[in-house]
C-alpha positions as CSV (number, residue, x, y, z in Angstrom):
1,M,160.3,-7.2,69.7
2,A,160.3,-9.8,72.5
3,S,158.5,-9.1,75.8
4,T,158.3,-11.1,78.9
5,V,156.6,-10.6,82.4
6,V,158.8,-10.9,85.4
7,S,157.6,-11.2,89.0
8,I,158.8,-8.5,91.2
9,T,157.8,-8.3,94.9
10,D,158.4,-5.8,97.7
11,P,157.7,-7.7,100.9
12,T,158.4,-4.7,103.0
13,R,155.3,-2.7,102.0
14,P,151.7,-3.7,102.0
15,V,149.0,-2.6,99.6
16,I,146.6,-0.3,101.4
17,R,143.4,1.0,99.8
18,D,141.4,3.6,101.6
19,G,143.1,2.9,104.8
20,V,142.6,-0.9,104.7
21,E,145.3,-3.5,104.0
22,V,144.5,-5.3,100.8
23,T,147.6,-7.5,100.5
24,P,150.6,-7.8,103.0
25,Q,153.2,-7.1,100.2
26,R,153.4,-5.2,96.9
27,D,153.5,-7.5,93.9
28,L,154.6,-5.8,90.8
29,P,154.4,-8.0,87.7
30,T,156.5,-6.1,85.2
31,T,156.4,-6.4,81.4
32,V,159.9,-6.0,79.9
33,W,160.7,-5.3,76.3
34,V,164.2,-6.2,75.4
35,P,165.7,-5.7,71.8
36,T,167.3,-8.6,70.2
37,G,171.1,-8.8,70.5
38,T,173.7,-8.9,73.2
39,D,174.8,-5.3,73.6
40,R,174.0,-3.4,76.9
41,L,171.2,-0.9,76.7
42,P,169.9,1.9,79.0
43,L,167.0,1.0,81.2
44,V,163.7,3.0,80.8
45,V,160.8,2.4,83.3
46,F,157.3,3.2,82.0
47,A,154.5,4.2,84.5
48,S,151.0,3.6,83.2
49,G,148.0,5.8,83.8
50,Y,144.9,5.3,86.0
51,R,142.9,2.2,85.4
52,L,145.5,1.0,82.8
53,G,148.4,-1.3,82.7
54,P,151.3,-2.3,80.7
55,N,149.2,-4.1,78.0
56,D,147.4,-0.8,77.3
57,Y,150.8,0.9,76.4
58,A,152.3,-2.1,74.6
59,R,152.6,-0.2,71.4
60,F,154.4,2.8,72.9
61,C,156.8,0.6,75.0
62,S,157.7,-1.7,72.2
63,T,158.3,1.3,69.9
64,L,160.6,2.9,72.5
65,A,162.4,-0.4,73.0
66,S,163.0,-0.7,69.3
67,A,164.8,2.6,69.4
68,G,167.4,1.0,71.6
69,F,166.2,0.7,75.2
70,I,165.2,-1.9,77.7
71,V,161.7,-0.9,78.7
72,A,160.1,-2.1,81.9
73,A,156.5,-1.3,82.7
74,P,155.2,-2.5,86.2
75,S,151.6,-3.1,86.9
76,F,150.8,-0.9,89.9
77,P,148.4,-2.8,92.3
78,L,145.8,0.1,92.8
79,A,146.1,1.7,89.4
80,D,145.8,-1.3,87.0
81,A,142.1,-2.2,87.0
82,S,143.0,-5.7,85.5
83,R,144.5,-6.6,89.0
84,G,141.2,-6.7,90.7
85,L,142.4,-5.0,93.9
86,G,140.4,-1.8,93.5
87,L,141.6,1.6,92.5
88,D,143.0,4.4,94.7
89,R,144.9,7.5,93.3
90,G,146.2,8.1,96.8
91,D,148.7,5.2,96.1
92,I,150.7,7.4,93.5
93,P,153.5,8.1,96.1
94,N,153.8,4.3,96.6
95,E,154.0,3.8,92.8
96,A,157.0,6.2,92.7
97,T,158.7,3.9,95.2
98,D,157.7,1.0,93.1
99,V,159.7,2.4,90.2
100,S,162.8,2.4,92.3
101,R,162.1,-1.3,93.4
102,V,161.7,-2.3,89.8
103,V,165.1,-0.7,89.0
104,D,166.7,-2.5,91.9
105,A,165.4,-5.8,90.8
106,L,166.3,-5.4,87.2
107,T,169.8,-4.1,87.8
108,S,170.8,-6.6,90.6
109,G,169.8,-9.7,88.6
110,S,167.7,-11.0,91.5
111,V,164.6,-11.7,89.2
112,D,165.8,-11.8,85.6
113,P,169.5,-12.3,85.2
114,S,169.4,-12.3,81.3
115,T,167.8,-8.9,81.3
116,S,170.1,-7.5,84.0
117,A,173.1,-8.6,81.9
118,R,171.8,-6.3,79.2
119,V,171.3,-3.2,81.3
120,A,174.0,-0.6,80.7
121,N,174.5,0.6,84.2
122,G,172.5,1.2,87.4
123,Q,171.0,4.5,86.0
124,Y,167.8,4.8,84.2
125,A,165.1,7.1,82.8
126,V,161.4,7.2,83.8
127,V,158.6,7.9,81.3
128,G,154.9,8.2,82.5
129,H,151.5,9.0,81.2
130,S,148.6,10.6,83.1
131,D,148.9,9.4,86.7
132,G,152.1,7.7,85.6
133,A,153.3,11.0,84.6
134,D,152.7,12.1,88.2
135,V,154.8,9.1,89.3
136,A,157.6,10.1,87.0
137,L,157.6,13.7,88.3
138,L,157.8,12.4,91.9
139,D,160.8,10.2,91.1
140,G,162.5,13.2,89.5
141,F,161.5,16.1,91.5
142,G,159.2,15.2,94.5
143,S,160.6,15.9,98.0
144,G,161.6,12.7,99.7
145,H,161.2,10.7,96.5
146,V,164.1,11.6,94.2
147,D,166.1,8.7,92.9
148,Q,169.8,9.7,92.5
149,R,170.2,7.0,89.7
150,L,167.6,8.8,87.6
151,R,169.0,10.4,84.5
152,A,165.9,11.8,82.7
153,V,162.2,12.2,83.2
154,V,159.4,12.3,80.5
155,S,156.0,13.3,81.8
156,I,153.1,13.0,79.3
157,A,149.8,14.8,80.5
158,P,150.6,15.1,84.3
159,D,148.8,16.8,87.0
160,A,150.4,19.8,88.7
161,M,152.8,18.7,91.5
162,T,151.7,19.0,95.0
163,G,154.1,19.0,98.1
164,G,157.7,19.9,97.9
165,V,159.4,20.2,94.6
166,V,163.2,19.5,94.6
167,S,165.7,21.2,92.3
168,S,167.3,18.0,91.3
169,G,168.7,19.2,87.9
170,I,167.4,16.1,86.2
171,P,166.3,17.0,82.5
172,L,162.5,16.9,82.0
173,L,160.5,16.6,78.8
174,L,156.9,17.5,79.3
175,A,154.3,16.6,76.6
176,Q,150.6,17.0,76.3
177,G,147.8,17.8,73.9
178,D,146.1,21.2,74.4
179,A,142.8,19.6,73.7
180,D,143.1,17.1,76.5
181,T,139.6,16.2,77.9
182,V,140.9,14.2,80.9
183,V,143.8,16.3,82.4
184,P,143.6,20.0,81.7
185,Y,146.5,21.2,79.5
186,S,147.1,23.9,82.1
187,N,148.6,21.4,84.4
188,S,151.6,20.9,82.1
189,R,152.2,24.7,82.0
190,T,152.0,24.7,85.8
191,V,154.6,21.9,86.0
192,F,156.8,23.8,83.5
193,G,156.9,26.6,86.0
194,Q,157.3,24.4,89.1
195,V,160.4,22.6,88.0
196,T,163.4,24.9,87.9
197,G,166.0,22.7,86.1
198,P,166.5,21.9,82.5
199,R,163.1,21.4,80.9
200,A,161.0,21.6,77.7
201,L,157.3,21.5,76.9
202,M,156.0,19.9,73.7
203,T,152.5,20.9,73.1
204,M,150.6,18.6,70.7
205,L,148.2,21.1,69.0
206,G,144.7,19.7,69.0
207,A,145.5,16.5,70.7
208,D,143.4,14.6,73.4
209,H,144.7,12.6,76.3
210,L,145.5,9.0,75.4
211,P,145.3,8.8,71.5
212,P,148.8,10.2,70.8
213,V,150.4,7.6,73.1
214,A,148.0,4.7,72.1
215,G,148.8,5.3,68.5
216,G,147.3,6.0,65.0
217,T,147.2,9.8,65.2
218,K,149.2,12.5,63.4
219,W,150.9,13.3,66.8
220,T,152.1,9.7,67.5
221,P,155.2,9.5,65.3
222,I,156.2,13.0,66.6
223,L,155.8,11.9,70.2
224,D,157.6,8.6,69.7
225,S,160.6,10.3,68.0
226,A,160.8,13.1,70.5
227,V,160.8,10.8,73.5
228,A,163.4,8.5,71.9
229,T,165.7,11.3,70.9
230,F,165.5,13.0,74.3
231,L,166.4,9.7,76.0
232,H,169.3,9.0,73.7
233,H,170.9,12.4,74.5
234,T,170.3,12.1,78.2
235,V,170.6,8.5,79.0
236,T,172.5,6.7,76.2
237,M,175.2,9.3,75.7
238,P,177.9,10.2,78.4
239,R,177.1,13.1,80.6
240,S,178.2,16.4,79.5
241,P,177.8,20.0,80.5
242,N,175.6,20.8,77.6
243,G,173.7,17.4,77.7
244,A,170.2,18.8,78.4
245,A,170.6,21.7,76.0
246,D,171.9,19.2,73.2
247,A,168.9,16.9,74.0
248,F,166.3,19.7,73.6
249,A,167.9,21.0,70.4
250,A,167.9,17.5,68.9
251,V,164.2,17.1,69.7
252,R,163.4,20.4,68.2
253,N,165.4,19.7,65.1
254,G,163.6,16.4,64.7
255,I,160.2,17.9,64.6
256,P,159.1,18.1,60.8
257,P,158.3,21.6,59.5
258,G,154.7,22.4,59.8
259,A,154.1,19.6,62.4
260,P,151.0,20.1,64.8
261,V,153.2,20.8,67.8
262,R,154.9,23.6,69.7
263,F,158.2,23.1,71.4
264,E,159.5,25.5,74.0
265,T,162.2,25.8,76.7
266,P,162.5,28.5,79.4
């Protein structure tokens, strides 16, 4: 699986940490995984968690790309510790806007024409983990943040949403381990109640915070398959009145009997 890093910059917004301008523009180096071939594929933007960056999620992103998606993972200035700009969780709303800017750049051909030529259309899905899961929820359901191009949201181990929640109708797949030692599992249950559109919650029984995503656990292949299946039904396939219901049914049917997960819809 080939990956490259493309330079994406938003010159209209500075990076501000704790009320102090750190840089006059937001630089968003973005790792892009593109399957070999010439066919046009859906775009998926992956949002990393706190202190982490695209390299920390390379296994998950490359696995998702191998399932038939172009996956783009931006490095957020105040969330990726490797950037050396410091950390500030208050920057999460700006990261939600960063996702839209990455989509702008990769669909317009302004930064990487060869990748843009492979993107199926201007629509996309967003997948996020931990603080990145909060970013994904903002893009799909946060008042003042919803991107109309967004077709699906996957939120893995999010915080409960604060502020206004919009009934956007975008399908949502939530996933979290009920033994998460970083983000309380109850947060996913709260989000499950906050969002009123089509949604499902996959509970990974006994799983902690990062290991299922990082890899090498009994939950990892189930999570990988569930996310890919959900995205294929919501982003790859044409829109249909039963699209979300079909997506959730396909995810449920793909879970092996006796697997350590619980899958539920409203």
